[in-house]
C-alpha positions in Angstrom: 8.1 10.9 4.1 6.2 10.9 1.1 3.5 8.0 1.3 0.8 6.3 -1.0 -2.2 4.7 0.4 -4.1 2.7 -2.5 -7.6 1.1 -1.3 -10.8 0.9 -2.9 -12.5 2.3 0.0 -12.1 6.1 0.3 -13.1 6.7 4.2 -9.9 4.8 4.7 -7.9 6.6 2.5 -9.5 9.6 3.9 -8.7 8.5 7.4 -5.0 7.7 6.7 -4.1 10.6 4.6 -5.7 12.8 7.2 -3.6 11.2 10.1 -0.4 10.7 8.2 -0.4 14.6 7.2 -1.1 15.7 10.9 2.0 13.6 11.9 4.1 15.4 9.2 4.2 13.4 6.0 3.1 13.9 2.5 0.3 11.9 1.5 -1.2 10.8 -1.8 -4.3 8.5 -2.2 -5.8 6.3 -4.8 -8.9 4.5 -4.5 -8.4 1.9 -7.2 -5.3 -0.2 -8.6 -5.2 1.7 -12.2 -4.9 4.8 -10.5 -2.4 4.0 -7.7 -0.2 2.4 -10.5 -0.3 5.4 -12.6 0.8 7.5 -9.4 3.6 4.9 -8.9 4.9 5.1 -12.7 4.8 8.9 -12.3 5.9 10.0 -8.8 8.5 8.3 -6.4 6.9 7.4 -2.7 9.0 6.4 0.2 6.0 3.7 1.1 3.2 2.8 -0.5 0.5 1.0 1.7 -1.6 -1.0 -0.3 -5.0 -3.2 -0.1 -5.0 -6.3 -1.9 -9.0 -6.9 -2.5 -10.1 -4.3 -5.0 -12.4 -4.7 -7.9 -11.3 -5.0 -11.4 -7.3 -4.2 -10.9 -6.4 -5.7 -7.5 -3.4 -5.4 -5.4 -1.7 -8.6 -7.0 -2.1 -6.8 -10.2 -0.5 -3.4 -9.1 2.5 -5.7 -7.7 3.1 -7.4 -10.5 2.9 -4.5 -13.0 5.6 -2.9 -11.0 7.5 -6.2 -10.9 7.5 -6.2 -14.4 8.5 -2.6 -15.0 11.3 -3.1 -11.9 9.8 -0.7 -10.0 11.4 -1.0 -6.6 9.0 0.5 -3.7 8.4 -0.3 -0.1 5.3 -1.8 0.6 3.2 -2.6 3.1 0.0 -4.6 2.3 -3.1 -3.9 4.3 -6.0 -6.6 4.0 -8.8 -8.0 5.4 -8.6 -10.9 3.1 -6.9 -14.2 4.8 -3.6 -14.9 2.3 -2.8 -18.3 1.7 1.1 -19.5 2.2 1.4 -19.2 -1.6 0.1 -15.6 -1.7 2.3 -14.8 1.1 5.3 -16.2 -0.4 4.6 -14.2 -3.7 4.0 -10.9 -1.8 7.7 -11.3 -0.3 8.9 -11.8 -4.1 7.0 -8.4 -5.1 9.2 -6.2 -2.0 6.6 -6.2 0.5 8.0 -5.2 3.8 5.1 -6.0 6.0 1.4 -7.7 5.7 -1.0 -6.0 8.4 -4.6 -7.1 8.8 -7.9 -4.7 8.7 -8.7 -3.2 10.6 -5.3 -1.9 11.8 -4.7 0.4 14.3 -3.0 4.2 13.2 -0.6 3.8 15.9 0.6 0.5 14.3 0.6 1.5 11.0 2.9 4.4 11.8 5.0 2.3 13.7 5.6 0.0 10.8 6.1 2.6 8.5 8.5 4.4 10.7 10.5 0.9 11.0 10.6 0.5 7.3 11.6 4.2 6.5 
């Protein structure tokens, strides 16, 4: 499976890519929303794990651009932010398959990715 991790915390993306590569997945990482969006526009990924709270160009900005460009993508949102009911409704409109709270166990994230793909 080809996975993209978008999170402004490089330690998190490094951990995720190392773990998921060891489980046989092809992994890419972006440490800001703009770079993540650029990868999404130029590559096909089976699933993207997206942080919401990032400086300058946040996860909602990435999702809005993908929506405007009619790019379908399986997405898991991973966030430490407490989301409002309105934000959760918006995420579902953006084709978000699952919303997980940080910190998340690697085993749970692997399980959710396997369930979606």
